N, C-alpha and C positions, 0 to 999 in steps of 0.2 A: 661318622658315615658324612659324602657330599648334601648339598641342596640343592636341589634341582631349580632352575632358572625358569622364567614365564616362554609360550608360547613364541608368543607375539607380540613388537615393539606395543601395539595398543591395547593388549588385553588387558580387562578390568580383574582384581582380584575380589572374588566375592565376601559380602561380608561373611565374618566368624570364620574364616578362614587362615589356613599358617599365614603368619607374618614372614616368615621367613623364605619366600619367593620374592627375586631382585628381577626388573626386566631383561633382557636382552637386547643389549645396543646392535644397530640398525648395520653396524659392520659383521658381528656376528653373526645376521641374517641372513646377511649376502654368502657369504662364505661359505657356511655350514654344510650347504649339501654338494658344495663341488670339492673337487682334490681327493674323492676318494676313486683306490682303484677297482679294475672292474672285476667280483665275484660270481665267478662260473656256478654255474647248479650243475653236480654231480649227483643223478640219484643214487641212491645207498641198495644197499641189495636186500633182502628180502628177508626180513629175522626168523629166526628156527621156529620163534614159536607163530608165525603168522598162522599155519596152518592149524593150528589149534584151535585160535581164537577164532576162526572162520566156521572148525564145528560146531563149537558153541555158540556162534551166532547159530547156524542154521539149528541148533537145535531151540533155539527164542524162536523164531521165525516159524519154526510146525506146532509151537504150543500156541501163538496169540496169529493164526491165520486172519486175514482184512483188518486186524488193528494196527493203528499208526504209534510205536511206540520212540517214547524219547529217556535215553541213558545219561545223564549228565555230568561231567567230570568232578565241577564241584567247583566252588572261589575258593579266592583268597581270604584268612581269617584273621581279622586287626590284630594284634598284642596290645599293643600302644599309639595311640597316636599315626603317623604314621608307619608304621613299621607292622608287618605280618608277622604269625605264622609262618614256618618252611611250610610246604604245599607239599599237600596230600591226600593222590587222588584217587574218588569213590573205587571203591573196589570193583565193584560192576561192569564198572567200563575197563577197569586195567583187563580183567580177566575176558572181556567180549571185542578188548579190540587190542590187547596186546601192547599198550600203550603203559609204561611203567612211570619210573623213577624221572622218565623226561616229560612226559604230558605238561600240556597246555592246563591251566584253569581258567574253567566256563566254557570247557570246548563242552561238543552233547554227538552221542551216537543215536542213529536215525535212524530205524526204522520203518521204510513208506512201504505200505500195501502195491504188491504188482501183481503179476500174472505168475502162478507158479510159487508166491510167497512176497519176499519184500526185496525192494530197491536200500540201501544199509548205504546209508552217507556218512560221513565224521566231518563234523562241520568244528570251524576252531581258528582261535585270531592268531595268520599270519604271519611275518615278518613284514614292519613297514619300511618301505629303501629309503635311505638317506635323504633321498627330497622333500618327506612329508618332517613334519612339527615333531609327529608322534617319537621319530627317531635319536632323538638330542632333549624333547621338553616331557616326556611322560616318566617318570622317574618305579612307574610298575613293570612296563613293558616296552622300555624303548630298548634298542637295541646301545646304546650308548652306555645306559645305565646297566645295562642286567650280561648285558652278550647276546651273542648268536640266538636266533629265534629259530622254529623252520618253518619253513615252504611246504607248502599243499604239494606239488609233486613228490617232493623229499619223503614225507610222513605216508604218503600215497604209496608211495612205492618200496618201501619198509613195510606195512603194513597189510599190504595187496586188500585196501578200502578204496571205497572211492572219497574224496575229499573238497571241501568246499567251504569259504570263509566264513566263522562264523554269523556276522552279517547279512549274510545270504538266507539264512533260517530265518519259520517263520511258525511260530505256534499255533496249531488250532484247538481248538475246544475238542474234547472228547480224547486228547491225549493221553496215555499212558506212561507217565513219567512213577522210574522208579522209586523206589521210600516213599513216595506219596498216592502210592497205589500196588495195594494187599496182595493182589494175586502175583503182580511182576516179581513185587521184591522176592517175594515165598521161592519163589519157580528159580530166578538169578540166585536166591540162596544157594536152594539145593541142587542146581548144577555142579557148584561143587564140592558135594561130598563126597565123591569120587575124583582124585585125582589124576591126570593122565599123564605120560611120558612126565613130558616140560615140566609138569609144575612137582611132581616127586624129583626130580634132576634138579629143580630150584630147591627142595625143601633142602636135599639133602648139604646142596651147595653151604644156607641158612645154616643149619648144623654144623657145618663145618666152620665158619666165622666163629659162631656163638662156642665153639668150641676152644679156639686159640683164644679168644677174650675170656673164657675160666683161663686159662693158663697164665693169660698177662695176670691175673689177680694174685693167680696162688704165688707168682715170682715176686708183685710187687707189695706182700702182707707185710715185711717189716718196714717199709714207708708207712703201708697203711694206719699201723699200726703208732705210729708215733705222730699220725698229723689229729690236730683234736678231733675233728669231723673224719674220720679216717672214713666212714661211708662216703660221702662225697666224692672221696679219691677211687674208693671201691666202682663208684659212679661213674665218673671220666675216665677210667683206664678203660675202663668197657666201654665206653663212646666213642675213644678212637679206634680201638679194633671198629668197633661196628661200620665209625662212618670210612678206614682205610681200606677198608677189604670189604664194604659192602654201602647201604643206603643210608642207615639211619639205625635205631632200635623202631623194634617193633612193637611195641611199648614201655613204660616210663620204668627203668628198670629198678628193682628193690632189693637192697641195700643195707641187710637189717640184723643190727648185730645184736648179743645179748637180750634181752627179754624183748626189743624191738619185733627181733624174729618173730612173736607170735599175732603182732598185728597181721594178718592177710597181706592186704596192700600198702605194705610201709612203702611210700616213695620219699619222706622227705627226706632222707637220706643225710639226717645232720647229724650223727653221733656217733662215737668214739666207736673202735674197735677193740677190745683188751684181750690183753691173754688170755684163760681159760675160759673166756665165752663162746661161741659157736656164732658162726657168722651163715645167715642163710643166704644165697644170691638166686634171685630168679630174672634173668636179662635172655632175650633173644635179639641177635642180629638181621635186620631187614636187608635183603641183597635186594640188589637194582633191578627186576625183579617185582617187586615189592613181596617176596613169599617172606615169610619170620619162622627161626625157632622160635621158641617157649620151652625152656630147661631153668632145673634147679637143683643146684648145690648145696647142702647145708656141711659147713666144714666148721673144725676145731682151729679159733685160732691161734693159740701157741705148737699146732701142729700133732697133740694128740688128743684123743676123748677120754675124758673120764668115765668112771663104770657106767655112773646113769646116764650120762650125753651118750656112750655106747649102747646104752641098753634101748634107750629110747631111739636110736639113730637104725638100728639092727632091726627094730620091730616096724617102722615106717617100710625098710627098704622090703620085710616080709611082703607087706600089705602091696607093698610094688609090684610083685612077684609073684604075687598069685593072682590080680589083677591081669600081666602080662599072664597068666597061662592060663585062664579064663578066654583069654581075649583066641576066637575062630570065628571063620567064616560063619555066618548064617546063626553065628550068638547075637543074643541083643545085646545093644551098646549100654545099658543102666546092670548089663550084669557085670561090667568090669568093677563097677563102681559097690557093687552090695559083695565081694569077692573080696575086695578089700576090707571093705568093715566088719568081714566077718571075724580077719585078723585081728583087728586093732577092740573091736565087742572084746575079743579074747582074752587077748596082753592087758587094757587096763581091767577089766575082770578080777584078773591072777594076778594082777597087783594092790587089787582091794579100794579100785578106785571107785565101782560105781556102785551103787545101792541093794543093784538088781544082779542074778545071773547074766552069763552073757547071752546066754538060750532069750533071754527076757529080754536083754536090751535090741534085739536085734528085731523084738517082734515089731511090724510092721503100723500095726496103729498107735502098740500101750509102750511100746520100745523108746529106743533112740537118746540112752541116757549117754553113751560111750561120744554120741555126736558133741558131747561141751567140746570138748577135744579135738573137732575137727568137723565142722561146719560146711564146710566148701565140698562140689563135687569132687569126684576121684580125675574126669575128663570132659574132654571136649572136643571138638574140630579144631585144625588146624589148617591152616593157610595163607589167603593173603591178605586175612584176618588173622593177629594171635585166640580171635576165640572165633572161628569161621563158622561159615554157614549158620548164623546165631536167629535168620526171619524165617529157618526150615520148619517144618508142621514138625509138633511132639511124635505123631508116629514115624516122622522119617530120620528125626534125630534121638530124643533120650527112648523112644520106645520105639525107634528102628531095630535094623538087623546091620550086625558088619561087613560088609563086603569089598572086596579087593579092589586096590585104590584108594583106599579113606585112610585120611590121615588124623593122629588122633593126640593128647596127649594121656599120660601114667602118673598123677600126682599126687598120692595119699600124704596124711601128715599128721601130729601129734602136735599141740600148740597147749600149754602149760602158761598161762597168764601170772604176772607176777602177785599178783592182787588174790590167785584160785586158793584159800580157803579149803578147797576139795579134796586138794591134793599135798601128799608130803611135801615139808617147807623145799627140802632139794629138787625138786621135779621144779619147781616153781622160777619162771622167767627162761625154762627151754620150749622152744620150738622148734620145728626139723619137719621140714620138705624134701621129696626128692622128686625127680617128674622129668620123664624122659616122654621125645619123641616120638611115637610111633606110627609104621604102614603097614596094613593090611594088605596081603598077597596072595593069593589062589594055595600056598603051602600052610598058612599060619600068617603068623606077626613079625615084624622086622622092629629091632630097639634100634632106631636110628643115629640115637646119643650115646649108645653104649661104651663107647673107647672114651667118654670119658669118666673117670672111675667112678663107682656108684656104692663099693662095701665099706665097711668102718675100716678095713686095714688096707685098702686100697687108695683109698682118700689122704690116711694116714701119710702110704707110702711116695706118693704123690707132689704132694706138700714139701715131704723132707726133700725128692729129687730133684723136684724145682728153685730149693731154696739150698742149696747145696750153692 
């Protein structure tokens, strides 16, 4: 990376700061603001999501009459010394503005009480022209360093929002700031429970990019197997697709081969991928709107399942299909988990793995024996966050009912740890999860990721086809 200089000839370097900066000579200071072509301002068209974001803001305004609300975009977070993590805007801010991957750090969406509702203003630090020191001296926001930044009129035209420089914002006592005010945080989270047409379109796009990423991984299996840290190669292959066709991954990719598949959030991804093992890949592409997919497939590295791997895999698929069959408008969200658990309890009892019957294992108070092999939930809402709407009230989420427009996962699994002596040796070190992204409609659930092979037979055919 290049090193920044100081903004003026006489600027003093604060004690304890980096000693990499060097003062700019006088000739540079005299000429840096001159010799630039005009950059005419062209107002962009209104974005497709602008009307949807306006409707969401109107709902927030109705819910908090007479109250001043502040929705922050968030700030850059330091990774090390003078480098930051890639900026990812707060989901509530993106949802209410329609400003997503191209949004500016430290921006604020402010609802000021007005007659009949609120006046809403988007405050952000607009670009500084070439006559300012910020242009060339500030490596964090200066355009000489990071490229063009948005202007107030352009963002206003794109989003259909009033805009102002962030320096004009004045905080007031009693401001309700999202993530600091429980009522506001809960409301904006529940506002995302039902997706509008734009959100559904973006989720479909995220699934499409993710599906391409899984195809890429299957094609690269020979190279993945050859590398001593093949899990990292899996992660890298998917990252290339997520970045080229989308914005980023929606969460850290899980590339868990062999016994690593039994660790539910294995993101170290530093192991080998060996023939004869299964590899569990939990990955989702985040598109430029910041909507993300969340899909898991478990693949036989050699291309075919062993009999015991197939037995476990098809049981997990049976549980997923049972949860999908239980999903209908008006059904409680937790019913999906209960349906999947009935299958897993029945099968693990049938295999002799439980000390009690399946019926006893399913007892709400005294059971749960089968949960040793699947400790996580079967479903969660999906959208701007991979675990979307997480601050919603329990009665609206886990104990709420499914409604058209809701998007969620179905993801049962079975995980037999490598050192689990409660199961036969041939089960140990096998972990399987199958996860799909589901949209509830008035006619019932739609599996958005159904085109990614799911059955054991289809997975084997998929691998054979793409590796031919």
